[in-house]
C-alpha positions as CSV (number, residue, x, y, z in Angstrom):
1,M,111.5,129.3,91.4
2,R,108.3,129.8,93.5
3,I,106.0,127.2,95.0
4,L,102.3,127.5,94.4
5,W,99.8,125.3,96.4
6,T,96.4,124.6,94.7
7,D,93.3,124.8,96.9
8,E,93.0,121.0,96.6
9,A,96.5,120.5,97.9
10,L,95.9,122.9,100.8
11,D,92.7,121.0,101.6
12,D,94.6,117.7,101.6
13,L,97.2,119.1,103.9
14,A,94.5,120.5,106.3
15,E,92.8,117.1,106.4
16,I,96.1,115.4,107.2
17,V,96.9,117.8,110.0
18,A,93.4,117.5,111.4
19,Y,93.7,113.7,111.4
20,Y,96.9,113.7,113.4
21,Y,95.6,116.4,115.7
22,A,92.5,114.2,116.5
23,E,94.4,110.8,116.6
24,A,97.7,111.8,118.1
25,S,98.5,115.3,119.4
26,Q,98.9,118.8,118.3
27,R,102.6,118.4,118.5
28,T,102.5,115.4,116.1
29,A,100.2,117.3,113.7
30,K,102.5,120.2,113.6
31,S,105.5,118.0,113.0
32,V,103.8,116.1,110.2
33,E,102.8,119.4,108.6
34,R,106.3,120.8,109.0
35,R,107.9,117.8,107.4
36,I,105.6,117.8,104.3
37,V,106.0,121.6,103.8
38,E,109.8,121.5,104.3
39,Q,110.2,118.8,101.7
40,V,108.1,120.6,99.2
41,E,110.0,123.9,99.9
42,G,113.3,122.0,99.3
43,L,112.4,121.1,95.7
44,P,113.8,124.3,94.1
45,P,116.3,124.7,92.6
46,F,116.2,121.0,91.3
47,P,112.6,119.8,91.2
48,E,113.5,117.5,88.3
49,R,115.2,115.2,90.8
50,I,111.8,113.7,91.9
51,R,110.3,110.9,89.8
52,K,107.8,111.3,87.1
53,S,104.4,110.2,88.1
54,D,102.8,107.0,86.7
55,R,99.5,108.1,88.1
56,I,99.1,111.7,86.8
57,P,100.4,112.5,83.3
58,G,102.8,115.4,83.3
59,A,103.2,115.4,87.1
60,R,106.0,114.3,89.4
61,E,105.7,112.5,92.7
62,L,107.6,113.5,95.9
63,V,107.5,110.7,98.5
64,V,107.8,112.4,101.8
65,N,110.7,111.1,103.8
66,R,109.6,109.0,106.9
67,L,105.9,109.6,106.3
68,P,103.3,107.7,104.3
69,Y,102.5,110.6,101.9
70,A,103.2,111.5,98.3
71,V,103.1,115.0,97.0
72,F,102.1,115.4,93.4
73,V,103.5,118.5,91.6
74,K,103.6,119.9,88.1
75,L,106.6,121.9,87.0
76,T,106.3,125.1,85.0
77,E,109.1,127.4,83.9
78,D,109.1,129.5,87.1
79,A,107.1,127.5,89.6
80,V,106.5,124.2,91.3
81,V,102.7,123.7,91.5
82,V,101.6,121.4,94.3
83,L,98.5,119.5,93.1
84,N,97.8,117.0,95.9
85,V,99.1,115.5,99.1
86,V,98.0,111.9,99.3
87,H,98.4,108.9,101.7
88,T,100.4,106.3,99.9
89,A,97.9,103.6,100.8
90,R,95.1,105.5,98.9
91,K,94.2,104.6,95.4
92,F,94.9,107.8,93.6
93,P,93.5,109.1,91.4
94,A,90.2,107.4,91.9
């Protein structure tokens, strides 16, 4: 099973990394990025283990361990499609 990142999800991730780079350090930014990406990459082969989203019909939510972020994904037969990466305090979708 492959992982496909939408442009919107990549933009979300870039904004998160830029925030930590500006507010903390390059090391922190890279660590946050690595944690998010590793948890997404860990979804196959059992992506069904994450909960169904109440916010986006047909999607699932991965709450990133030890970070205040949720990753929204849709599952297809052969892929995990990453839709968004969102701070848990944010009202999403708007």
